[in-house]
C-alpha beads as a LAMMPS data file, in Angstrom:
LAMMPS data file: protein, C-alpha beads

245 atoms
244 bonds

1 atom types
1 bond types

-500.0 500.0 xlo xhi
-500.0 500.0 ylo yhi
-500.0 500.0 zlo zhi

Masses

1 110.0

Atoms # bond

1 1 1 0.000 0.000 0.000
2 1 1 2.934 2.391 0.718
3 1 1 4.331 2.092 -2.826
4 1 1 1.047 3.048 -4.454
5 1 1 0.772 6.285 -2.426
6 1 1 4.278 7.448 -3.332
7 1 1 3.598 7.001 -7.004
8 1 1 0.444 9.185 -6.772
9 1 1 2.342 12.067 -5.120
10 1 1 5.030 12.059 -7.792
11 1 1 2.415 12.179 -10.442
12 1 1 0.624 15.145 -8.833
13 1 1 3.797 17.267 -8.634
14 1 1 4.635 16.487 -12.181
15 1 1 1.369 17.935 -13.451
16 1 1 1.708 20.878 -11.145
17 1 1 5.065 21.747 -12.640
18 1 1 3.657 21.412 -16.159
19 1 1 0.769 23.792 -15.397
20 1 1 3.164 26.373 -13.920
21 1 1 5.382 26.241 -16.998
22 1 1 2.418 26.670 -19.349
23 1 1 1.007 29.566 -17.297
24 1 1 4.390 31.365 -17.262
25 1 1 4.752 30.943 -21.030
26 1 1 1.276 32.356 -21.620
27 1 1 1.992 35.398 -19.465
28 1 1 5.250 36.121 -21.268
29 1 1 3.630 35.906 -24.705
30 1 1 0.840 38.315 -23.682
31 1 1 3.298 40.931 -22.475
32 1 1 5.298 40.682 -25.688
33 1 1 2.074 41.155 -27.708
34 1 1 1.021 44.173 -25.619
35 1 1 4.461 45.662 -25.976
36 1 1 4.397 45.131 -29.759
37 1 1 1.019 46.842 -30.034
38 1 1 2.123 49.746 -27.847
39 1 1 5.313 50.488 -29.846
40 1 1 4.657 52.703 -32.926
41 1 1 5.606 51.403 -36.325
42 1 1 8.779 52.989 -37.519
43 1 1 8.773 54.472 -41.026
44 1 1 11.750 53.434 -43.107
45 1 1 14.335 56.167 -43.596
46 1 1 14.156 55.853 -47.431
47 1 1 10.369 56.597 -47.441
48 1 1 10.806 59.672 -45.197
49 1 1 13.511 61.078 -47.491
50 1 1 11.374 60.437 -50.615
51 1 1 8.348 62.205 -49.122
52 1 1 10.544 65.155 -48.130
53 1 1 11.945 65.387 -51.682
54 1 1 8.421 65.423 -53.225
55 1 1 7.350 68.217 -50.847
56 1 1 10.394 70.288 -51.819
57 1 1 9.652 69.755 -55.554
58 1 1 6.018 70.911 -55.155
59 1 1 7.137 73.936 -53.155
60 1 1 9.727 74.805 -55.851
61 1 1 7.159 74.499 -58.651
62 1 1 4.754 76.788 -56.799
63 1 1 7.455 79.373 -56.220
64 1 1 8.527 79.252 -59.896
65 1 1 4.948 79.661 -61.232
66 1 1 4.660 83.082 -62.913
67 1 1 2.529 85.580 -61.083
68 1 1 -0.589 86.816 -62.876
69 1 1 -0.006 90.131 -64.611
70 1 1 -2.156 92.960 -63.450
71 1 1 -4.256 94.500 -66.247
72 1 1 -4.150 98.247 -66.085
73 1 1 -7.422 100.027 -66.651
74 1 1 -7.222 102.519 -69.556
75 1 1 -7.093 106.126 -68.509
76 1 1 -9.795 108.618 -69.401
77 1 1 -7.576 110.026 -72.165
78 1 1 -7.035 106.549 -73.660
79 1 1 -10.767 105.800 -73.575
80 1 1 -11.444 109.052 -75.406
81 1 1 -8.820 108.171 -78.018
82 1 1 -10.328 104.689 -78.521
83 1 1 -13.866 106.067 -78.955
84 1 1 -15.127 105.843 -82.564
85 1 1 -15.190 109.125 -84.458
86 1 1 -18.474 110.944 -84.375
87 1 1 -20.527 111.035 -87.567
88 1 1 -20.552 114.697 -88.604
89 1 1 -22.731 114.113 -91.679
90 1 1 -25.330 116.887 -92.010
91 1 1 -28.807 115.466 -92.678
92 1 1 -32.069 117.351 -93.218
93 1 1 -35.403 115.621 -92.597
94 1 1 -38.980 116.570 -93.494
95 1 1 -40.161 120.054 -92.465
96 1 1 -39.128 123.680 -92.907
97 1 1 -35.568 124.688 -92.011
98 1 1 -34.116 128.177 -91.669
99 1 1 -30.943 128.613 -93.715
100 1 1 -27.953 129.693 -91.610
101 1 1 -29.681 128.629 -88.371
102 1 1 -31.144 125.148 -88.854
103 1 1 -29.115 124.162 -91.900
104 1 1 -26.107 125.563 -93.725
105 1 1 -26.088 126.424 -97.439
106 1 1 -24.607 123.930 -99.848
107 1 1 -25.382 121.068 -102.229
108 1 1 -27.777 118.458 -100.815
109 1 1 -28.631 114.979 -102.137
110 1 1 -31.921 113.258 -101.354
111 1 1 -32.103 109.775 -99.826
112 1 1 -35.245 107.701 -99.523
113 1 1 -38.731 108.917 -100.369
114 1 1 -38.881 112.716 -100.876
115 1 1 -41.899 113.875 -102.905
116 1 1 -41.598 117.686 -102.651
117 1 1 -39.045 120.407 -101.899
118 1 1 -38.860 124.195 -102.167
119 1 1 -36.359 127.003 -101.664
120 1 1 -37.988 129.994 -99.951
121 1 1 -37.332 133.727 -99.780
122 1 1 -39.595 134.219 -96.731
123 1 1 -42.106 132.699 -94.336
124 1 1 -45.308 134.395 -95.587
125 1 1 -46.567 131.200 -97.250
126 1 1 -47.305 133.195 -100.458
127 1 1 -46.282 131.961 -103.891
128 1 1 -43.900 134.884 -104.267
129 1 1 -41.725 133.384 -101.514
130 1 1 -41.042 130.267 -103.600
131 1 1 -37.712 130.664 -105.380
132 1 1 -37.731 127.154 -106.866
133 1 1 -39.397 123.810 -106.155
134 1 1 -39.598 120.268 -107.446
135 1 1 -41.220 116.823 -107.229
136 1 1 -38.290 114.367 -107.251
137 1 1 -38.491 111.108 -109.191
138 1 1 -35.660 109.045 -107.756
139 1 1 -32.578 110.687 -106.281
140 1 1 -32.421 114.494 -106.435
141 1 1 -29.852 117.283 -105.944
142 1 1 -30.723 120.771 -104.680
143 1 1 -28.319 123.657 -104.097
144 1 1 -29.458 125.687 -101.077
145 1 1 -27.954 129.158 -101.402
146 1 1 -26.751 131.498 -98.674
147 1 1 -29.309 134.089 -99.832
148 1 1 -32.220 131.654 -99.235
149 1 1 -34.344 132.228 -96.141
150 1 1 -35.530 128.649 -95.729
151 1 1 -35.635 125.197 -97.265
152 1 1 -38.762 123.043 -97.009
153 1 1 -39.087 119.338 -97.808
154 1 1 -41.787 116.675 -97.505
155 1 1 -41.518 112.898 -97.401
156 1 1 -40.078 110.121 -95.268
157 1 1 -36.608 110.524 -96.773
158 1 1 -33.866 113.012 -95.922
159 1 1 -31.202 115.224 -97.503
160 1 1 -27.445 114.894 -96.996
161 1 1 -24.955 117.744 -97.416
162 1 1 -22.146 116.666 -99.777
163 1 1 -18.745 118.185 -100.519
164 1 1 -15.749 117.694 -102.810
165 1 1 -14.903 114.372 -101.114
166 1 1 -18.139 112.854 -102.444
167 1 1 -17.068 110.035 -104.780
168 1 1 -19.833 107.559 -105.693
169 1 1 -19.296 104.699 -108.137
170 1 1 -19.945 105.942 -111.670
171 1 1 -22.808 104.353 -113.610
172 1 1 -22.991 103.610 -117.334
173 1 1 -26.744 102.949 -117.175
174 1 1 -29.382 104.591 -114.986
175 1 1 -33.107 105.297 -114.579
176 1 1 -35.246 108.062 -113.067
177 1 1 -33.470 110.715 -111.011
178 1 1 -30.980 113.580 -111.131
179 1 1 -27.273 112.814 -111.556
180 1 1 -23.964 114.628 -111.153
181 1 1 -21.967 114.499 -114.385
182 1 1 -18.430 113.296 -113.662
183 1 1 -19.506 111.863 -110.288
184 1 1 -22.614 109.691 -110.697
185 1 1 -22.367 109.289 -114.484
186 1 1 -19.704 109.879 -117.107
187 1 1 -20.201 112.293 -120.007
188 1 1 -21.011 110.603 -123.301
189 1 1 -23.867 109.540 -125.568
190 1 1 -26.776 107.755 -123.914
191 1 1 -29.779 106.022 -125.450
192 1 1 -33.231 105.234 -124.033
193 1 1 -35.560 102.731 -125.730
194 1 1 -38.788 104.145 -124.238
195 1 1 -40.311 107.622 -124.196
196 1 1 -43.215 109.603 -122.802
197 1 1 -41.181 111.185 -120.043
198 1 1 -38.793 114.125 -119.592
199 1 1 -35.061 114.794 -119.608
200 1 1 -32.870 117.891 -119.095
201 1 1 -29.194 118.764 -119.246
202 1 1 -28.358 121.064 -116.309
203 1 1 -25.761 123.735 -115.517
204 1 1 -26.663 123.689 -111.824
205 1 1 -29.026 122.354 -109.150
206 1 1 -30.812 125.474 -107.936
207 1 1 -34.044 124.260 -109.551
208 1 1 -34.396 127.578 -111.415
209 1 1 -35.270 127.699 -115.120
210 1 1 -31.995 129.326 -116.158
211 1 1 -30.064 126.186 -115.123
212 1 1 -31.678 124.171 -117.958
213 1 1 -29.256 123.873 -120.885
214 1 1 -31.582 121.691 -122.966
215 1 1 -34.616 119.448 -122.386
216 1 1 -37.195 117.323 -124.180
217 1 1 -40.322 115.172 -123.804
218 1 1 -39.550 112.267 -126.153
219 1 1 -42.475 110.193 -127.473
220 1 1 -40.367 107.099 -128.103
221 1 1 -36.712 106.079 -128.070
222 1 1 -34.260 108.936 -127.557
223 1 1 -30.549 109.673 -127.758
224 1 1 -28.852 112.425 -125.716
225 1 1 -25.244 113.605 -125.689
226 1 1 -24.269 114.570 -122.129
227 1 1 -21.278 116.873 -122.352
228 1 1 -18.335 117.130 -119.971
229 1 1 -19.233 120.774 -119.220
230 1 1 -22.729 119.780 -118.007
231 1 1 -23.202 119.899 -114.242
232 1 1 -26.078 117.429 -114.118
233 1 1 -28.619 115.357 -116.000
234 1 1 -32.264 114.891 -114.968
235 1 1 -34.722 112.300 -116.265
236 1 1 -38.021 110.551 -115.477
237 1 1 -40.440 108.380 -117.395
238 1 1 -37.903 107.365 -120.066
239 1 1 -36.943 103.971 -118.733
240 1 1 -33.253 103.136 -118.602
241 1 1 -30.529 105.177 -120.244
242 1 1 -27.485 103.238 -121.459
243 1 1 -24.169 104.680 -122.594
244 1 1 -23.480 103.805 -126.230
245 1 1 -20.372 105.945 -126.838

Bonds

1 1 1 2
2 1 2 3
3 1 3 4
4 1 4 5
5 1 5 6
6 1 6 7
7 1 7 8
8 1 8 9
9 1 9 10
10 1 10 11
11 1 11 12
12 1 12 13
13 1 13 14
14 1 14 15
15 1 15 16
16 1 16 17
17 1 17 18
18 1 18 19
19 1 19 20
20 1 20 21
21 1 21 22
22 1 22 23
23 1 23 24
24 1 24 25
25 1 25 26
26 1 26 27
27 1 27 28
28 1 28 29
29 1 29 30
30 1 30 31
31 1 31 32
32 1 32 33
33 1 33 34
34 1 34 35
35 1 35 36
36 1 36 37
37 1 37 38
38 1 38 39
39 1 39 40
40 1 40 41
41 1 41 42
42 1 42 43
43 1 43 44
44 1 44 45
45 1 45 46
46 1 46 47
47 1 47 48
48 1 48 49
49 1 49 50
50 1 50 51
51 1 51 52
52 1 52 53
53 1 53 54
54 1 54 55
55 1 55 56
56 1 56 57
57 1 57 58
58 1 58 59
59 1 59 60
60 1 60 61
61 1 61 62
62 1 62 63
63 1 63 64
64 1 64 65
65 1 65 66
66 1 66 67
67 1 67 68
68 1 68 69
69 1 69 70
70 1 70 71
71 1 71 72
72 1 72 73
73 1 73 74
74 1 74 75
75 1 75 76
76 1 76 77
77 1 77 78
78 1 78 79
79 1 79 80
80 1 80 81
81 1 81 82
82 1 82 83
83 1 83 84
84 1 84 85
85 1 85 86
86 1 86 87
87 1 87 88
88 1 88 89
89 1 89 90
90 1 90 91
91 1 91 92
92 1 92 93
93 1 93 94
94 1 94 95
95 1 95 96
96 1 96 97
97 1 97 98
98 1 98 99
99 1 99 100
100 1 100 101
101 1 101 102
102 1 102 103
103 1 103 104
104 1 104 105
105 1 105 106
106 1 106 107
107 1 107 108
108 1 108 109
109 1 109 110
110 1 110 111
111 1 111 112
112 1 112 113
113 1 113 114
114 1 114 115
115 1 115 116
116 1 116 117
117 1 117 118
118 1 118 119
119 1 119 120
120 1 120 121
121 1 121 122
122 1 122 123
123 1 123 124
124 1 124 125
125 1 125 126
126 1 126 127
127 1 127 128
128 1 128 129
129 1 129 130
130 1 130 131
131 1 131 132
132 1 132 133
133 1 133 134
134 1 134 135
135 1 135 136
136 1 136 137
137 1 137 138
138 1 138 139
139 1 139 140
140 1 140 141
141 1 141 142
142 1 142 143
143 1 143 144
144 1 144 145
145 1 145 146
146 1 146 147
147 1 147 148
148 1 148 149
149 1 149 150
150 1 150 151
151 1 151 152
152 1 152 153
153 1 153 154
154 1 154 155
155 1 155 156
156 1 156 157
157 1 157 158
158 1 158 159
159 1 159 160
160 1 160 161
161 1 161 162
162 1 162 163
163 1 163 164
164 1 164 165
165 1 165 166
166 1 166 167
167 1 167 168
168 1 168 169
169 1 169 170
170 1 170 171
171 1 171 172
172 1 172 173
173 1 173 174
174 1 174 175
175 1 175 176
176 1 176 177
177 1 177 178
178 1 178 179
179 1 179 180
180 1 180 181
181 1 181 182
182 1 182 183
183 1 183 184
184 1 184 185
185 1 185 186
186 1 186 187
187 1 187 188
188 1 188 189
189 1 189 190
190 1 190 191
191 1 191 192
192 1 192 193
193 1 193 194
194 1 194 195
195 1 195 196
196 1 196 197
197 1 197 198
198 1 198 199
199 1 199 200
200 1 200 201
201 1 201 202
202 1 202 203
203 1 203 204
204 1 204 205
205 1 205 206
206 1 206 207
207 1 207 208
208 1 208 209
209 1 209 210
210 1 210 211
211 1 211 212
212 1 212 213
213 1 213 214
214 1 214 215
215 1 215 216
216 1 216 217
217 1 217 218
218 1 218 219
219 1 219 220
220 1 220 221
221 1 221 222
222 1 222 223
223 1 223 224
224 1 224 225
225 1 225 226
226 1 226 227
227 1 227 228
228 1 228 229
229 1 229 230
230 1 230 231
231 1 231 232
232 1 232 233
233 1 233 234
234 1 234 235
235 1 235 236
236 1 236 237
237 1 237 238
238 1 238 239
239 1 239 240
240 1 240 241
241 1 241 242
242 1 242 243
243 1 243 244
244 1 244 245
């Protein structure tokens, strides 16, 4: 019986030692794990240097970027110089206009629909005040003189004051209207295939009878020689005139 009891004691101490060893090993492993979790992960030196280099490159690029140029606002003088030139063309619309006050004397050309005009010596409204008048058919020219008191016009069109710089494209064929010889049309021989109207060679554009060099009311086709010394040519109701020589 004594031998069996001794064997049991040895066996109990053996397992006790084994349990202690296992417990100690478990405690040691837990502390190493806690310590590993507590210690921060070290960044490799190569990665730190690379990140620093990239930051320096970005900073250098930003510093080398050109600064935006400031746009200077134009001065008042520059704005005035850049402004388009004002249109100083003198235009006369429908109504009565006092010469020297409302309009200046000179040669005027009609534009648009003008059906009546008159040069006046006064404002009485009497026939004696009418120096000259006309009923334009197409474009018209009228010379308003300095001695005139007023100029009256009716219609939706207007009159434009012209000067020596006036240089329209010359025509070799034309219809109803009044034309400047050497400006609107060239001198030469012109022919019209139809008649029943009126034409006149003019020495001026006052509208007075003494400016008519020659005129006619052809009943059919007509030929007219417009000379270089003529100031103008007026026609209506004759169709189209075409230069033949």
